[in-house]
N, CA, C and O atoms as CSV, one atom per row, in Angstrom:
chain,resi,resn,atom,element,x,y,z
A,1,UNK,N,N,-18.289,68.009,38.895
A,1,UNK,CA,C,-18.437,68.754,37.684
A,1,UNK,C,C,-17.772,68.010,36.534
A,1,UNK,O,O,-16.574,67.733,36.579
A,2,UNK,N,N,-18.533,67.695,35.525
A,2,UNK,CA,C,-17.990,67.018,34.369
A,2,UNK,C,C,-17.656,65.560,34.603
A,2,UNK,O,O,-16.963,64.948,33.791
A,3,UNK,N,N,-18.146,64.979,35.723
A,3,UNK,CA,C,-17.838,63.579,36.001
A,3,UNK,C,C,-18.778,62.681,35.209
A,3,UNK,O,O,-19.924,63.038,34.935
A,4,UNK,N,N,-18.280,61.536,34.858
A,4,UNK,CA,C,-19.059,60.556,34.112
A,4,UNK,C,C,-19.748,59.638,35.110
A,4,UNK,O,O,-19.116,59.204,36.073
A,5,UNK,N,N,-21.041,59.325,34.907
A,5,UNK,CA,C,-21.707,58.393,35.818
A,5,UNK,C,C,-20.945,57.082,35.933
A,5,UNK,O,O,-20.393,56.581,34.953
A,6,UNK,N,N,-20.924,56.541,37.125
A,6,UNK,CA,C,-20.166,55.315,37.386
A,6,UNK,C,C,-20.828,54.120,36.723
A,6,UNK,O,O,-22.047,54.070,36.563
A,7,UNK,N,N,-20.014,53.180,36.349
A,7,UNK,CA,C,-20.523,51.936,35.763
A,7,UNK,C,C,-21.083,51.055,36.883
A,7,UNK,O,O,-20.811,51.281,38.062
A,8,UNK,N,N,-21.852,50.068,36.500
A,8,UNK,CA,C,-22.428,49.148,37.474
A,8,UNK,C,C,-21.331,48.456,38.277
A,8,UNK,O,O,-20.356,47.963,37.710
A,9,UNK,N,N,-21.493,48.422,39.585
A,9,UNK,CA,C,-20.551,47.717,40.445
A,9,UNK,C,C,-19.198,48.387,40.564
A,9,UNK,O,O,-18.218,47.723,40.902
A,10,UNK,N,N,-19.112,49.682,40.296
A,10,UNK,CA,C,-17.829,50.372,40.324
A,10,UNK,C,C,-17.505,50.971,41.686
A,10,UNK,O,O,-16.587,51.786,41.782
A,11,UNK,N,N,-18.207,50.607,42.717
A,11,UNK,CA,C,-17.941,51.143,44.045
A,11,UNK,C,C,-19.033,52.099,44.488
A,11,UNK,O,O,-20.172,52.011,44.030
A,12,UNK,N,N,-18.679,53.016,45.387
A,12,UNK,CA,C,-19.647,53.948,45.944
A,12,UNK,C,C,-19.980,55.048,44.948
A,12,UNK,O,O,-19.104,55.569,44.258
A,13,UNK,N,N,-21.275,55.396,44.884
A,13,UNK,CA,C,-21.716,56.463,43.993
A,13,UNK,C,C,-22.608,57.429,44.761
A,13,UNK,O,O,-23.173,57.079,45.797
A,14,UNK,N,N,-22.727,58.647,44.244
A,14,UNK,CA,C,-23.596,59.667,44.828
A,14,UNK,C,C,-25.042,59.186,44.751
A,14,UNK,O,O,-25.464,58.660,43.721
A,15,UNK,N,N,-25.803,59.360,45.828
A,15,UNK,CA,C,-27.197,58.923,45.829
A,15,UNK,C,C,-28.081,59.782,44.937
A,15,UNK,O,O,-29.170,59.355,44.553
A,16,UNK,N,N,-27.628,60.987,44.604
A,16,UNK,CA,C,-28.434,61.902,43.801
A,16,UNK,C,C,-28.144,61.769,42.308
A,16,UNK,O,O,-29.071,61.643,41.508
A,17,UNK,N,N,-26.877,61.798,41.930
A,17,UNK,CA,C,-26.549,61.873,40.494
A,17,UNK,C,C,-25.782,60.658,39.978
A,17,UNK,O,O,-25.473,60.598,38.788
A,18,UNK,N,N,-25.467,59.695,40.834
A,18,UNK,CA,C,-24.828,58.441,40.448
A,18,UNK,C,C,-23.403,58.623,39.904
A,18,UNK,O,O,-22.937,57.804,39.112
A,19,UNK,N,N,-22.719,59.676,40.319
A,19,UNK,CA,C,-21.306,59.799,39.948
A,19,UNK,C,C,-20.465,59.050,40.967
A,19,UNK,O,O,-20.858,58.913,42.126
A,20,UNK,N,N,-19.324,58.572,40.540
A,20,UNK,CA,C,-18.487,57.788,41.449
A,20,UNK,C,C,-17.876,58.696,42.514
A,20,UNK,O,O,-17.547,59.851,42.242
A,21,UNK,N,N,-17.729,58.168,43.718
A,21,UNK,CA,C,-17.136,58.904,44.834
A,21,UNK,C,C,-15.756,58.331,45.109
A,21,UNK,O,O,-15.558,57.117,45.065
A,22,UNK,N,N,-14.819,59.198,45.388
A,22,UNK,CA,C,-13.462,58.723,45.653
A,22,UNK,C,C,-13.392,58.106,47.050
A,22,UNK,O,O,-14.233,58.380,47.907
A,23,UNK,N,N,-12.397,57.290,47.258
A,23,UNK,CA,C,-12.210,56.624,48.545
A,23,UNK,C,C,-11.845,57.663,49.600
A,23,UNK,O,O,-10.994,58.520,49.367
A,24,UNK,N,N,-12.484,57.583,50.747
A,24,UNK,CA,C,-12.211,58.494,51.859
A,24,UNK,C,C,-12.149,57.687,53.136
A,24,UNK,O,O,-12.651,56.566,53.220
A,25,UNK,N,N,-11.519,58.289,54.126
A,25,UNK,CA,C,-11.473,57.638,55.430
A,25,UNK,C,C,-12.874,57.610,56.038
A,25,UNK,O,O,-13.278,56.614,56.638
A,26,UNK,N,N,-13.610,58.709,55.879
A,26,UNK,CA,C,-15.005,58.780,56.309
A,26,UNK,C,C,-15.851,58.792,55.034
A,26,UNK,O,O,-15.837,59.782,54.303
A,27,UNK,N,N,-16.582,57.719,54.754
A,27,UNK,CA,C,-17.344,57.627,53.499
A,27,UNK,C,C,-18.428,58.703,53.412
A,27,UNK,O,O,-18.990,59.117,54.426
A,28,UNK,N,N,-18.709,59.142,52.204
A,28,UNK,CA,C,-19.753,60.137,51.941
A,28,UNK,C,C,-20.871,59.482,51.141
A,28,UNK,O,O,-20.661,58.472,50.470
A,29,UNK,N,N,-22.064,60.073,51.221
A,29,UNK,CA,C,-23.199,59.579,50.438
A,29,UNK,C,C,-23.464,60.428,49.208
A,29,UNK,O,O,-24.073,59.960,48.246
A,30,UNK,N,N,-23.001,61.697,49.234
A,30,UNK,CA,C,-23.271,62.623,48.141
A,30,UNK,C,C,-21.962,63.234,47.664
A,30,UNK,O,O,-20.977,63.269,48.401
A,31,UNK,N,N,-21.961,63.715,46.424
A,31,UNK,CA,C,-20.740,64.249,45.831
A,31,UNK,C,C,-20.542,65.730,46.127
A,31,UNK,O,O,-19.423,66.227,45.996
A,32,UNK,N,N,-21.588,66.452,46.522
A,32,UNK,CA,C,-21.464,67.889,46.758
A,32,UNK,C,C,-22.381,68.306,47.902
A,32,UNK,O,O,-23.331,67.595,48.228
A,33,UNK,N,N,-22.098,69.466,48.517
A,33,UNK,CA,C,-22.987,69.962,49.573
A,33,UNK,C,C,-24.410,70.227,49.081
A,33,UNK,O,O,-25.369,70.073,49.837
A,34,UNK,N,N,-24.546,70.625,47.819
A,34,UNK,CA,C,-25.883,70.856,47.267
A,34,UNK,C,C,-26.710,69.575,47.208
A,34,UNK,O,O,-27.892,69.573,47.551
A,35,UNK,N,N,-26.083,68.494,46.773
A,35,UNK,CA,C,-26.790,67.218,46.729
A,35,UNK,C,C,-27.085,66.713,48.139
A,35,UNK,O,O,-28.128,66.101,48.369
A,36,UNK,N,N,-26.184,66.961,49.078
A,36,UNK,CA,C,-26.431,66.576,50.472
A,36,UNK,C,C,-27.610,67.358,51.041
A,36,UNK,O,O,-28.419,66.800,51.782
A,37,UNK,N,N,-27.718,68.642,50.704
A,37,UNK,CA,C,-28.841,69.458,51.181
A,37,UNK,C,C,-30.160,68.966,50.599
A,37,UNK,O,O,-31.172,68.923,51.298
A,38,UNK,N,N,-30.153,68.593,49.317
A,38,UNK,CA,C,-31.375,68.055,48.704
A,38,UNK,C,C,-31.780,66.743,49.368
A,38,UNK,O,O,-32.967,66.494,49.582
A,39,UNK,N,N,-30.803,65.908,49.691
A,39,UNK,CA,C,-31.097,64.653,50.378
A,39,UNK,C,C,-31.660,64.878,51.769
A,39,UNK,O,O,-32.593,64.192,52.186
A,40,UNK,N,N,-31.089,65.847,52.495
A,40,UNK,CA,C,-31.583,66.156,53.845
A,40,UNK,C,C,-33.003,66.722,53.776
A,40,UNK,O,O,-33.850,66.378,54.601
A,41,UNK,N,N,-33.263,67.586,52.799
A,41,UNK,CA,C,-34.597,68.156,52.641
A,41,UNK,C,C,-35.621,67.069,52.327
A,41,UNK,O,O,-36.725,67.077,52.870
A,42,UNK,N,N,-35.256,66.140,51.455
A,42,UNK,CA,C,-36.165,65.036,51.127
A,42,UNK,C,C,-36.437,64.167,52.351
A,42,UNK,O,O,-37.562,63.713,52.559
A,43,UNK,N,N,-35.398,63.937,53.165
A,43,UNK,CA,C,-35.582,63.138,54.377
A,43,UNK,C,C,-36.524,63.837,55.353
A,43,UNK,O,O,-37.353,63.183,55.985
A,44,UNK,N,N,-36.408,65.152,55.480
A,44,UNK,CA,C,-37.294,65.909,56.375
A,44,UNK,C,C,-38.730,65.848,55.867
A,44,UNK,O,O,-39.658,65.687,56.660
A,45,UNK,N,N,-38.926,65.976,54.551
A,45,UNK,CA,C,-40.282,65.875,54.002
A,45,UNK,C,C,-40.899,64.512,54.282
A,45,UNK,O,O,-42.070,64.420,54.651
A,46,UNK,N,N,-40.115,63.460,54.108
A,46,UNK,CA,C,-40.624,62.106,54.384
A,46,UNK,C,C,-40.956,61.959,55.861
A,46,UNK,O,O,-41.980,61.373,56.209
A,47,UNK,N,N,-40.102,62.485,56.732
A,47,UNK,CA,C,-40.350,62.408,58.172
A,47,UNK,C,C,-41.647,63.115,58.548
A,47,UNK,O,O,-42.446,62.581,59.317
A,48,UNK,N,N,-41.860,64.322,58.006
A,48,UNK,CA,C,-43.094,65.049,58.303
A,48,UNK,C,C,-44.319,64.312,57.763
A,48,UNK,O,O,-45.362,64.296,58.416
A,49,UNK,N,N,-44.210,63.704,56.584
A,49,UNK,CA,C,-45.342,62.967,56.021
A,49,UNK,C,C,-45.690,61.762,56.886
A,49,UNK,O,O,-46.866,61.489,57.125
A,50,UNK,N,N,-44.682,61.045,57.353
A,50,UNK,CA,C,-44.926,59.883,58.208
A,50,UNK,C,C,-45.541,60.325,59.526
A,50,UNK,O,O,-46.466,59.686,60.029
A,51,UNK,N,N,-45.029,61.421,60.089
A,51,UNK,CA,C,-45.574,61.920,61.351
A,51,UNK,C,C,-47.028,62.338,61.184
A,51,UNK,O,O,-47.867,62.037,62.033
A,52,UNK,N,N,-47.328,63.033,60.086
A,52,UNK,CA,C,-48.709,63.471,59.862
A,52,UNK,C,C,-49.642,62.281,59.696
A,52,UNK,O,O,-50.747,62.275,60.239
A,53,UNK,N,N,-49.205,61.277,58.951
A,53,UNK,CA,C,-50.024,60.081,58.774
A,53,UNK,C,C,-50.281,59.413,60.125
A,53,UNK,O,O,-51.409,59.013,60.413
A,54,UNK,N,N,-49.238,59.291,60.957
A,54,UNK,CA,C,-49.390,58.661,62.261
A,54,UNK,C,C,-50.326,59.431,63.173
A,54,UNK,O,O,-51.145,58.835,63.874
A,55,UNK,N,N,-50.211,60.756,63.169
A,55,UNK,CA,C,-51.086,61.565,64.025
A,55,UNK,C,C,-52.537,61.497,63.555
A,55,UNK,O,O,-53.455,61.429,64.371
A,56,UNK,N,N,-52.739,61.516,62.248
A,56,UNK,CA,C,-54.115,61.416,61.748
A,56,UNK,C,C,-54.725,60.054,62.082
A,56,UNK,O,O,-55.900,59.968,62.435
A,57,UNK,N,N,-53.933,59.003,61.971
A,57,UNK,CA,C,-54.421,57.668,62.320
A,57,UNK,C,C,-54.759,57.595,63.806
A,57,UNK,O,O,-55.790,57.042,64.189
A,58,UNK,N,N,-53.877,58.161,64.649
A,58,UNK,CA,C,-54.125,58.142,66.091
A,58,UNK,C,C,-55.390,58.930,66.435
A,58,UNK,O,O,-56.161,58.513,67.300
A,59,UNK,N,N,-55.608,60.060,65.770
A,59,UNK,CA,C,-56.805,60.854,66.004
A,59,UNK,C,C,-58.058,60.057,65.663
A,59,UNK,O,O,-59.047,60.109,66.394
A,60,UNK,N,N,-58.019,59.322,64.555
A,60,UNK,CA,C,-59.179,58.499,64.194
A,60,UNK,C,C,-59.436,57.402,65.220
A,60,UNK,O,O,-60.589,57.119,65.547
A,61,UNK,N,N,-58.378,56.786,65.728
A,61,UNK,CA,C,-58.548,55.731,66.733
A,61,UNK,C,C,-59.135,56.306,68.011
A,61,UNK,O,O,-60.028,55.703,68.606
A,62,UNK,N,N,-58.645,57.465,68.442
A,62,UNK,CA,C,-59.150,58.081,69.677
A,62,UNK,C,C,-60.606,58.499,69.498
A,62,UNK,O,O,-61.424,58.306,70.398
A,63,UNK,N,N,-60.933,59.074,68.333
A,63,UNK,CA,C,-62.331,59.452,68.093
A,63,UNK,C,C,-63.251,58.233,68.101
A,63,UNK,O,O,-64.358,58.293,68.636
A,64,UNK,N,N,-62.797,57.134,67.513
A,64,UNK,CA,C,-63.612,55.918,67.515
A,64,UNK,C,C,-63.802,55.397,68.928
A,64,UNK,O,O,-64.896,54.956,69.278
A,65,UNK,N,N,-62.752,55.440,69.751
A,65,UNK,CA,C,-62.873,54.975,71.139
A,65,UNK,C,C,-63.835,55.858,71.920
A,65,UNK,O,O,-64.646,55.353,72.697
A,66,UNK,N,N,-63.756,57.172,71.722
A,66,UNK,CA,C,-64.684,58.074,72.418
A,66,UNK,C,C,-66.115,57.852,71.948
A,66,UNK,O,O,-67.046,57.926,72.749
A,67,UNK,N,N,-66.302,57.579,70.658
A,67,UNK,CA,C,-67.631,57.327,70.132
A,67,UNK,C,C,-68.213,56.050,70.731
A,67,UNK,O,O,-69.388,56.015,71.095
A,68,UNK,N,N,-67.401,55.008,70.835
A,68,UNK,CA,C,-67.867,53.751,71.434
A,68,UNK,C,C,-68.224,53.971,72.896
A,68,UNK,O,O,-69.239,53.458,73.366
A,69,UNK,N,N,-67.401,54.731,73.625
A,69,UNK,CA,C,-67.707,55.013,75.032
A,69,UNK,C,C,-69.000,55.817,75.145
A,69,UNK,O,O,-69.789,55.600,76.064
A,70,UNK,N,N,-69.214,56.729,74.226
A,70,UNK,CA,C,-70.449,57.524,74.227
A,70,UNK,C,C,-71.663,56.632,73.987
A,70,UNK,O,O,-72.680,56.766,74.669
A,71,UNK,N,N,-71.558,55.725,73.023
A,71,UNK,CA,C,-72.668,54.809,72.744
A,71,UNK,C,C,-72.949,53.892,73.935
A,71,UNK,O,O,-74.104,53.624,74.263
A,72,UNK,N,N,-71.882,53.415,74.576
A,72,UNK,CA,C,-72.079,52.560,75.752
A,72,UNK,C,C,-72.826,53.322,76.842
A,72,UNK,O,O,-73.658,52.740,77.538
A,73,UNK,N,N,-72.546,54.602,76.999
A,73,UNK,CA,C,-73.245,55.427,77.984
A,73,UNK,C,C,-74.723,55.558,77.673
A,73,UNK,O,O,-75.559,55.559,78.577
A,74,UNK,N,N,-75.046,55.670,76.383
A,74,UNK,CA,C,-76.437,55.779,75.985
A,74,UNK,C,C,-77.229,54.524,76.341
A,74,UNK,O,O,-78.410,54.599,76.680
A,75,UNK,N,N,-76.564,53.362,76.260
A,75,UNK,CA,C,-77.276,52.114,76.533
A,75,UNK,C,C,-77.106,51.647,77.966
A,75,UNK,O,O,-77.429,50.502,78.282
A,76,UNK,N,N,-76.610,52.504,78.835
A,76,UNK,CA,C,-76.578,52.214,80.257
A,76,UNK,C,C,-75.398,51.416,80.749
A,76,UNK,O,O,-75.396,50.991,81.904
A,77,UNK,N,N,-74.387,51.191,79.921
A,77,UNK,CA,C,-73.205,50.488,80.396
A,77,UNK,C,C,-72.334,51.456,81.184
A,77,UNK,O,O,-72.115,52.588,80.753
A,78,UNK,N,N,-71.843,51.021,82.321
A,78,UNK,CA,C,-70.964,51.837,83.135
A,78,UNK,C,C,-69.576,51.206,83.141
A,78,UNK,O,O,-69.442,49.994,83.311
A,79,UNK,N,N,-68.556,52.019,82.957
A,79,UNK,CA,C,-67.183,51.492,82.984
A,79,UNK,C,C,-66.645,51.490,84.386
A,79,UNK,O,O,-65.505,51.083,84.609
């Protein structure tokens, strides 16, 4: 609250608002629990988007393989 954004190269800063973080034994990435929650929510959204893209790609590959197998059956090829 009321912190001034850190200057370039001034050490660790919050990933959300770029305020300087004080030295701790266990380093933090965010300055407040609210910013940490926003970061976690963004990470979950990215994870779901990547998973959806991967599943849709896999579905297209499987459909193409089944289509090729179907065509091979029409022309008398036996696996």
